[in-house]
C-alpha positions in Angstrom: 23.1 -13.0 15.8 24.7 -14.7 12.6 22.8 -15.3 9.8 23.5 -19.2 9.6 19.3 -19.8 10.2 17.5 -17.4 7.5 15.0 -18.8 5.3 14.8 -19.1 1.8 14.5 -15.4 0.7 14.0 -14.2 -3.2 16.4 -11.0 -3.4 14.9 -7.8 -4.3 14.5 -7.4 -8.5 16.5 -4.0 -9.4 13.9 -1.5 -11.0 16.9 -0.5 -13.9 16.2 -4.5 -15.0 12.7 -4.3 -15.0 10.7 -1.7 -18.0 7.2 -1.1 -17.6 5.0 -1.1 -21.0 1.9 -1.7 -20.7 -1.1 0.4 -21.9 -2.8 0.6 -18.1 0.2 1.1 -15.8 2.5 3.2 -18.2 -0.2 6.2 -17.7 0.2 5.6 -14.1 4.1 5.7 -14.0 4.7 8.7 -16.5 1.7 10.4 -14.3 4.1 10.1 -11.2 7.1 11.1 -12.8 6.0 13.8 -15.1 3.1 15.2 -12.8 2.9 13.9 -9.2 6.8 14.2 -8.2 7.1 17.4 -9.8 3.7 18.5 -8.3 4.7 17.4 -4.8 8.0 19.0 -5.0 6.5 22.4 -5.5 3.5 21.4 -2.8 6.5 20.6 -0.4 8.3 24.0 -0.9 4.8 25.9 -0.6 4.8 26.8 -3.9 1.4 25.3 -5.0 -0.9 28.4 -5.0 -4.0 27.8 -3.1 -2.3 24.1 -1.4 -2.5 23.8 2.4 1.2 25.1 3.3 3.5 22.4 4.0 6.9 23.4 5.6 8.7 20.5 5.3 11.7 21.8 2.8 11.7 24.9 4.7 12.1 23.1 7.9 15.0 21.3 6.7 16.8 24.9 5.6 16.2 26.4 8.6 17.9 23.5 10.7 20.5 23.4 8.1 21.4 27.6 8.7 19.8 28.1 5.2 17.0 30.0 6.2 15.7 31.9 9.4 12.1 31.0 11.1 10.0 28.5 13.6 9.5 24.8 12.5 5.9 24.3 10.9 3.7 21.6 10.5 3.0 18.3 12.4 5.7 17.0 14.9 6.2 14.2 11.7 6.6 16.5 8.8 9.6 15.5 7.9 8.5 12.3 6.4 6.1 13.9 3.6 9.8 15.2 2.1 11.6 11.7 2.4 8.8 9.6 0.8 9.1 12.2 -1.9 12.7 11.4 -2.0 12.4 7.9 -2.1 9.9 8.5 -5.0 12.3 10.4 -6.6 15.0 7.6 -6.2 13.1 4.9 -7.6 12.0 7.2 -10.7 16.0 7.6 -11.0 16.8 3.8 -10.4 14.4 3.3 -13.8 15.3 5.9 -15.6 18.2 8.7 -16.3 16.8 12.4 -15.4 19.5 15.0 -14.6 16.7 17.2 -13.3 15.5 15.5 -11.2 18.6 14.3 -9.8 20.0 17.6 -9.8 17.3 18.9 -7.8 17.3 15.5 -5.3 21.1 16.6 -4.8 20.2 19.8 -3.5 17.8 18.7 -1.2 20.4 16.1 0.1 23.0 18.9 0.7 20.3 20.6 2.9 19.7 17.2 4.9 23.5 16.8 5.2 23.9 20.4 6.8 20.7 20.1 9.2 22.2 16.9 10.9 23.4 17.7 14.2 26.9 16.5 15.2 26.3 13.3 17.0 23.8 12.3 14.2 20.6 13.2 15.5 18.0 14.2 12.8 14.6 15.7 13.2 13.6 19.4 12.4 10.8 18.8 15.1 13.0 18.7 18.1 15.9 20.4 16.5 13.9 23.6 16.2 11.0 23.4 18.7 11.8 21.1 21.7 15.9 20.7 21.2 16.0 19.5 24.9 12.8 16.6 24.9 14.7 14.0 22.3 13.4 10.9 23.0 10.9 11.7 25.6 7.7 10.8 23.9 8.3 8.2 21.9 4.3 7.1 22.3 3.3 10.4 20.2 6.1 12.0 18.2 7.4 9.6 15.7 10.9 10.5 16.0 11.7 6.9 15.3 9.0 6.8 12.2 10.2 9.9 10.3 13.9 8.3 10.7 12.7 5.0 9.1 11.5 7.4 6.3 14.7 9.3 5.8 16.7 5.9 5.8 14.5 4.5 3.5 15.0 7.1 0.8 18.8 6.8 1.8 19.1 3.4 0.6 16.7 3.9 -2.4 18.9 6.8 -3.5 22.0 4.9 -3.2 20.7 2.1 -5.4 19.6 4.2 -7.6 22.5 6.5 -8.0 25.6 4.6 -6.3 25.7 8.2 -4.5 26.8 7.8 -0.6 25.9 11.0 1.0 22.4 10.6 2.1 23.6 7.1 3.1 25.9 8.0 5.2 23.8 10.2 6.6 21.2 8.0 7.4 23.8 5.2 8.7 25.3 8.0 11.0 21.7 8.3 12.2 21.1 4.9 12.8 24.1 4.4 14.7 23.9 6.9 16.8 20.2 5.2 18.0 21.8 2.2 18.2 23.7 3.9 20.9 20.5 5.4 22.3 17.9 2.2 22.6 18.7 -1.0 23.9 18.5 -3.7 26.8 22.1 -2.4 28.3 22.5 -0.1 31.5 22.0 3.3 30.4 20.2 2.7 27.1 16.3 3.6 26.9 14.3 0.3 26.4 12.4 1.9 24.5 10.2 2.0 20.8 8.3 4.4 18.8 4.9 4.8 18.6 4.4 4.8 14.8 6.3 1.3 13.3 8.5 2.4 10.4 12.2 1.9 11.5 12.3 -2.1 11.6 11.8 -2.2 8.2 14.0 0.8 7.3 16.7 -0.9 9.3 16.8 -4.2 7.6 16.9 -2.2 4.0 20.1 -0.4 5.9 21.2 -3.9 6.8 21.0 -5.0 3.2 22.9 -2.2 1.9 25.4 -1.8 4.1 26.5 -5.2 5.5 25.9 -4.6 9.0 24.5 -6.4 11.3 24.1 -4.1 13.8 21.0 -2.3 12.1 19.3 -6.1 11.9 20.1 -6.6 15.2 18.6 -2.9 16.4 15.6 -3.5 14.1 15.0 -7.2 16.1 15.6 -5.6 19.1 12.5 -2.7 18.3 10.4 -5.8 17.4 11.3 -7.9 20.7 10.6 -5.3 23.0 7.2 -4.2 21.7 4.6 -5.1 24.5 6.7 -6.1 26.8 6.1 -5.2 31.0 5.9 -2.9 32.6 5.2 -0.8 29.4 7.7 1.7 28.3 4.9 3.8 27.3 3.1 4.0 30.4 6.8 4.8 32.0 7.5 7.2 29.8 4.1 9.1 30.4 4.7 8.8 34.0 8.1 10.7 33.6 6.4 13.7 31.6 4.0 14.1 34.6 1.2 12.6 32.3 1.6 15.4 29.8 1.1 14.3 25.9 1.9 16.3 22.6 -1.7 16.3 21.2 -4.6 16.6 24.0 -3.0 18.0 27.1 -3.0 15.0 29.6 -3.6 11.7 30.0 -3.4 9.0 32.7 -3.2 5.7 30.5 -1.7 4.5 27.2 -4.3 2.8 24.6 -1.2 -0.3 24.2 -3.7 -2.2 21.5 -3.6 1.3 19.5 0.1 1.1 19.1 0.3 -2.8 18.6 2.0 -3.0 22.2 -0.5 -5.0 24.1 1.0 -7.9 23.9 4.7 -8.7 22.6 4.3 -9.5 18.5 4.9 -12.9 18.8 1.5 -13.3 20.9 -0.4 -11.0 18.5 -3.5 -13.1 16.7 -5.8 -10.3 16.0 -5.3 -7.3 13.8 -6.0 -4.0 16.2 -4.9 -0.8 16.3 -3.8 2.3 13.9 -4.1 0.0 10.5 -0.8 1.7 8.9 1.2 1.1 12.0 0.4 -2.4 12.2 1.2 -3.5 8.6 4.4 -1.4 8.4 5.0 -3.4 11.9 4.5 -6.9 10.0 6.4 -5.7 7.3 9.4 -5.5 9.2 8.8 -8.7 11.4 8.7 -10.6 8.1 11.9 -9.3 7.0 13.4 -10.2 10.2 12.1 -13.7 10.4 13.6 -14.4 7.1 16.8 -12.7 7.7 17.5 -14.7 10.8 15.1 -17.8 10.5 13.2 -16.8 13.7 10.2 -19.4 12.9 7.8 -18.0 16.1 8.0 -14.4 14.2 7.0 -15.7 10.9 4.2 -17.6 12.4 3.1 -14.4 13.9 2.8 -13.3 10.6 1.2 -15.6 9.2 -1.5 -15.4 12.0 -2.1 -11.7 12.0 -2.4 -12.1 7.9 -5.2 -15.0 8.3 -7.4 -12.3 10.6 -6.9 -9.1 8.4 -7.6 -11.1 5.1 -9.8 -13.4 6.2 -11.6 -11.5 9.0 -11.1 -7.8 8.3 -10.5 -6.7 4.6 -12.8 -4.9 2.1 -13.3 -6.7 -0.8 -11.3 -3.7 -2.2 -8.1 -4.7 -0.3 -8.9 -1.6 2.1 -8.2 -2.0 5.7 -8.9 -0.5 8.8 -12.2 0.5 8.9 -12.7 2.5 11.8 -12.1 6.4 11.6 -11.2 6.4 15.1 -7.7 5.8 15.3 -7.6 5.0 11.6 -7.9 1.9 12.9 -8.9 -1.9 12.8 -12.2 -2.6 14.3 -13.5 -6.4 15.3 -13.8 -9.6 13.0 -16.5 -8.8 10.2 -17.3 -5.2 11.0 -16.6 -3.7 7.5 -18.9 -0.8 7.0 -19.5 1.0 3.8 -20.5 4.5 4.4 -18.2 5.4 7.8 -15.2 2.9 6.6 -11.9 4.5 6.8 -9.6 2.0 4.8 -6.7 4.9 4.3 -4.7 4.4 1.3 -1.6 4.6 3.4 -2.9 0.9 4.7 -3.8 -0.9 1.5 0.4 0.3 0.8 1.4 -1.1 3.9 -0.8 -4.3 2.7 1.0 -4.2 -0.3 4.8 -3.9 1.4 3.6 -6.8 3.6 2.4 -9.3 0.9 5.6 -8.7 -1.0 7.4 -9.5 2.0 5.7 -12.8 2.9 5.7 -13.7 -1.3 9.7 -13.3 -0.5 9.6 -15.9 1.7 7.1 -18.2 0.8 5.7 -17.7 -3.2 2.4 -18.4 -2.6 -0.7 -16.9 -4.7 -2.6 -15.9 -2.1 -0.6 -13.4 -0.9 0.4 -12.0 -4.6 -3.9 -12.0 -4.9 -4.2 -9.9 -2.1 -1.8 -7.5 -3.3 -3.0 -7.1 -6.9 -6.6 -6.6 -4.9 -5.3 -3.4 -3.2 -3.6 -2.2 -5.9 -6.0 -2.4 -8.8 -8.6 -0.9 -6.3 -8.0 0.7 -3.3 -4.1 2.3 -4.2 -4.7 3.3 -7.9 -8.0 4.6 -6.9 -6.2 6.8 -4.0 -5.1 9.2 -6.7 -7.1 11.1 -9.2 -6.2 10.8 -13.0 -4.7 14.4 -13.0 -2.3 13.0 -10.4 -3.3 16.3 -8.3 -5.6 14.9 -6.2 -5.7 12.3 -3.4 -8.4 9.9 -1.6 -6.8 9.1 2.0 -10.3 8.0 3.0 -11.5 5.1 0.9 -15.2 4.5 1.3 -17.2 1.6 -0.6 -20.3 4.1 -0.6 -20.8 7.5 -0.3 -23.8 9.8 -0.3 -22.5 13.5 -0.8 -25.2 15.2 1.4 -23.9 13.1 4.4 -19.9 14.8 3.5 -19.3 17.4 6.0 -23.0 18.0 7.0 -24.5 17.2 10.2 -24.0 13.5 10.5 -20.5 13.7 12.0 -19.8 10.1 11.6 -18.9 10.6 8.0 -16.9 13.6 8.0 -13.9 11.8 7.0 -15.4 10.6 3.8 -15.3 12.8 0.8 -17.1 12.8 -2.2 -14.2 13.7 -4.5 -10.7 13.3 -3.8 -8.7 16.2 -2.1 -5.8 18.7 -2.9 -2.6 18.6 -1.2 -2.9 18.4 2.4 -0.6 19.9 4.9 0.2 16.9 6.5 0.5 14.8 3.2 1.1 11.3 4.2 -0.6 9.3 1.7 0.2 11.6 -2.1 4.4 10.8 -1.4 3.1 7.2 -0.1 1.2 6.6 -3.4 4.2 8.4 -5.2 6.9 5.8 -4.0 4.9 2.9 -4.4 3.9 3.6 -7.8 7.5 4.2 -8.8 8.9 1.4 -7.4 6.0 -1.0 -9.0 9.0 -2.8 -10.9 9.5 -4.2 -7.9 6.6 -6.4 -7.2 6.0 -8.1 -10.8 8.9 -10.8 -10.4 10.5 -12.7 -8.1 13.4 -15.4 -8.1 14.1 -18.2 -5.7 16.7 -20.6 -6.8 15.5 -21.7 -10.5 11.9 -20.5 -10.6 11.0 -17.0 -12.0 7.8 -16.3 -10.5 5.4 -13.7 -12.2 3.3 -12.4 -9.4 1.4 -9.5 -11.5 0.5 -9.4 -15.3 2.2 -6.2 -16.4 3.6 -5.6 -19.4 7.4 -5.2 -20.3 10.7 -6.6 -20.3 12.5 -8.1 -17.0 16.2 -9.1 -17.1 16.6 -11.7 -14.4 18.8 -13.8 -12.4 18.2 -17.4 -11.9 20.4 -20.3 -10.5 20.8 -21.2 -14.0 22.0 -18.1 -15.7 20.0 -14.8 -17.1 16.8 -14.6 -18.5 15.0 -12.1 -20.7 11.4 -12.0 -20.3 8.6 -9.8 -22.6 5.4 -10.1 -20.8 2.4 -8.6 -23.3 -1.0 -8.1 -22.3 -4.2 -5.7 -22.2 -4.7 -6.8 -18.7 -6.9 -5.8 -16.6 -9.2 -5.6 -19.2 -8.4 -9.1 -20.7 -6.8 -12.1 -19.0 -4.5 -12.7 -22.4 -0.7 -13.0 -21.2 2.1 -13.6 -23.8 5.8 -14.2 -22.3 8.6 -14.2 -24.5 11.5 -15.8 -23.3 15.1 -15.6 -24.2 17.8 -17.2 -22.0 21.5 -16.8 -21.2 23.6 -20.3 -21.2 21.7 -23.5 -20.7 18.3 -21.9 -20.2 17.2 -24.3 -17.5 14.7 -23.0 -14.9 11.2 -22.9 -14.2 8.5 -20.2 -14.9 6.0 -19.7 -12.2 2.8 -18.2 -13.7 0.4 -17.2 -10.9 -3.2 -18.6 -11.3 -5.5 -16.2 -9.8 -8.1 -16.7 -7.3 -10.5 -14.8 -9.2 -9.6 -17.2 -12.5 -12.3 -20.0 -12.9 -10.3 -21.6 -15.7 -7.2 -21.2 -17.4 -5.7 -22.2 -20.9 -2.2 -22.3 -21.6 -0.1 -23.0 -24.6 3.7 -23.2 -25.1 5.4 -22.4 -28.8 1.6 -23.2 -29.6 1.0 -26.3 -28.4 -1.7 -26.5 -25.4 0.0 -27.7 -22.2 -2.5 -30.1 -19.6 -2.8 -28.1 -16.6 -3.3 -31.1 -13.9 -2.6 -30.7 -10.3 0.6 -31.8 -10.7 1.7 -28.5 -12.5 0.2 -26.1 -10.0 1.7 -25.7 -6.9 0.6 -23.0 -4.1 -1.4 -21.1 -6.8 1.1 -20.7 -9.5 1.3 -22.7 -12.8 4.7 -24.3 -13.0 7.0 -24.7 -16.1 10.1 -26.4 -15.9 12.0 -26.8 -19.2 14.9 -26.1 -21.2 14.1 -22.7 -22.6 15.5 -21.3 -26.0 15.3 -18.0 -27.0 12.3 -17.3 -29.0 9.8 -19.7 -26.6 6.7 -18.0 -26.4 4.4 -18.8 -23.6 0.7 -17.7 -24.0 -1.5 -18.0 -21.0 -5.1 -17.3 -20.9 -7.2 -16.7 -17.8 -10.9 -16.8 -18.2 -12.1 -13.4 -16.8 -15.8 -13.1 -16.5 -18.0 -10.8 -13.9 -18.4 -12.6 -10.7 -21.1 -12.3 -8.4 -19.7 -11.8 -5.3 -20.7 -12.2 -1.9 -19.2 -11.7 1.8 -18.7 -13.5 4.9 -22.9 -14.0 6.6 -21.5 -12.1 9.7 -20.3 -8.6 7.4 -23.7 -7.3 8.9 -23.3 -4.1 5.9 -23.4 -6.3 3.2 -26.4 -8.7 3.9 -28.8 -9.5 1.2 -26.2 -7.7 -1.3 -23.9 -8.2 -4.1 -20.9 -6.7 -5.7 -19.3 -7.4 -9.0 -15.7 -8.1 -9.9 -14.2 -8.8 -13.2 -10.8 -10.1 -13.1 -8.4 -8.0 -10.4 -11.1 -5.1 -10.9 -13.7 -4.4 -8.4 -17.0 -2.5 -9.5 -19.4 0.2 -8.2 -22.5 2.1 -9.4 -21.8 5.8 -9.6 -24.6 8.5 -10.0 -23.1 10.1 -13.1 -24.2 7.1 -15.2 -27.2 5.5 -13.0 -29.2 9.0 -11.4 -29.5 9.6 -7.7 -30.6 7.2 -5.3 -28.7 4.2 -6.1 -30.2 2.4 -2.8 -33.5 1.9 -4.8 -31.9 0.0 -7.3 -31.8 -3.7 -7.2 -30.1 -6.6 -9.4 -31.5 -9.5 -10.0 -29.8 -12.5 -9.9 -30.5 -13.7 -12.8 -29.5 -10.6 -14.7 -27.1 -11.1 -17.7 -24.0 -9.0 -16.7 -22.2 -7.9 -19.7 -18.4 -6.4 -20.2 -17.9 -3.8 -22.5 -15.5 -1.9 -23.7 -15.5 1.6 -23.7 -12.9 3.8 -25.1 -13.7 6.7 -24.5 -14.4 6.8 -20.5 -12.5 7.6 -18.3 -9.4 6.7 -19.8 -10.8 3.5 -21.6 -12.2 1.2 -19.8 -14.5 -2.0 -19.5 -17.5 -1.3 -18.0 -20.2 -4.1 -16.6 -24.2 -3.4 -18.0 -27.2 -5.1 -16.7 -31.0 -5.2 -16.6 -31.6 -4.4 -12.8 -35.3 -2.9 -11.2 -35.6 0.3 -9.3 -38.3 -0.2 -6.7 -39.8 3.7 -5.9 -43.1 4.3 -4.0 -45.7 6.4 -5.0 -47.2 9.5 -2.6 -44.4 9.1 -0.4 -44.7 13.3 0.3 -45.9 13.6 3.2 -46.2 10.2 5.3 -42.4 8.8 7.0 -43.9 5.5 7.5 -47.1 3.6 6.7 -48.5 0.1 7.7 -48.0 -1.3 4.0 -45.5 -1.0 1.4 -47.1 -0.3 -2.0 -44.1 -0.1 -4.5 -43.6 0.6 -8.3 -40.8 -1.5 -10.1 -39.8 0.5 -13.1 -36.8 -1.5 -15.1 -33.6 0.1 -14.8 -30.5 -0.3 -17.5 -27.7 0.0 -14.9 -23.6 0.6 -15.9 -20.7 -0.5 -13.3 -17.2 1.1 -13.7 -14.3 0.0 -11.9 -14.0 1.0 -8.4 -10.9 2.6 -8.7 -11.6 5.4 -11.7 -15.2 6.7 -9.5 -15.0 10.1 -8.4 -13.6 11.7 -11.7 -16.6 13.3 -13.3 -17.6 15.2 -10.0 -19.2 15.0 -6.9 -22.5 12.3 -6.8 -23.3 8.7 -4.9 -21.4 5.8 -5.3 -22.0 2.5 -4.0 -19.9 -1.2 -4.5 -22.6 -3.3 -2.7 -25.6 -3.6 -4.5 -29.2 -5.1 -3.2 -29.9 -8.4 -4.9 -33.2 -10.7 -5.7 
């Protein structure tokens, strides 16, 4: 498979070419570096008092012959450690850290010792079921774990230039390539949890070995074909399953194996699996010029964003299977919306942006990043949300109402199987990759995050210094320092939430006519000189947001958004029984900066109404509804900041009249 048909695709921006200096994001980058990654290393080594045991490091030590004992944890326990190592690699690519590098090198030595002679590397099957390799791809995550390890190997090589882990994962990938395929004697299978597909693309990109790209495409092409590999595998196991004893049939939709990937038009099944699959599909489509694969990505993107995404960028509304439900089924209190799913949505959005720089992809990437993802971690870096509800009553959590057992009113400490915490760490550690992209002679600014970037255009290098108080203010300034002739286009995203924008170059107003805006980006094409100054002013009003009429949960309700941030009411500011509050449509919405609240936020305040009824102590129902309307001042805070002040009620959607 040659690459003659590949599509136009922007290259990855190396993290050592971007330095984030931003009042909002620097806090989180430093938190990941100074607290999150060290804390997670201790947790993975089972050294955090009171935290649930992980066993991830020890499993590799036992497999390497450096310790004695039995495998501990879930069948996919290796993936937690791989994601942590990937996060560490991104930090090292951005900044030298000898202590962290030495820690990672020691871990890599252990991983290399654990690898079997033929290249196989999975501690569960090495230690617990050595004769059961590749016998339960449906459930046991072998290729998923391999994918995360491959991603870590690629990231560490890019960060340090050291090949040890890259050679380990390449040997593993070569072994996988010898096992799977359409040829006689090979397994015609694919994993139950997608991940290997996008990882193999990364391995191809750093090695240039096309067999990895071919293998990724094979796994995608094989998925959903008939006869079902998963059904045949189940029969070979005599119906035995890893989790529940036995089964007669496989839920193919849960694994996105109900149809070939090019025929899937509606998002179904486990949300993270689908979004990792789509990320790999977009990569393979771009590198092979596969228009049908890209068309499938576009169809599923439109379904997810147009019919199955929460206003916060959360996806996967069902707790049953951590899955997509049906179109417009977006309950607020029983929602799942796993943090990892929003991270997967960001991966997918970035890949689509690399192919086709359209602001709609960056808008969703921003929405998920500023709301669900950053909200998935407490400001202490040690507590996390797996589930991201839009409405919480603590009385319903963990009580008799089992339909919301999965919802937590406060962030949780380390879990024994901690998929989300290291996923947040690796995304935030690599945030510099998401701010800019370059295609030909055009530099795209997708996210407004302060700092410096050194970028390579077709016409030469350019340094951009971005200064902003985003997301609290819509003013963004770029200082331009080109090398060489300095002729290129600077494309600035015009967010979907912005009703109007103003632009100046070197103090002179630039008219924003339709010809200057393409695919949601303001395009400035000119001969640039050192010292040129671009000033973008994005209007950032508080907006009332309404959902599609078919979203039953939000009928008669309104949500507030300002800039990229969705807002919510919290009990800490507004008292209990938030359902009694009604926001009149004519109420003035006042944005106020509160430097001392939650690390410094802009709140939204308004005059609302609290509806209460007198003398209802002994009656549950009445033929009439006497009400008392009491004026109430309400305060909305950014959704990402909720549950940092103890346990209490929260709601995003509020009754309106």
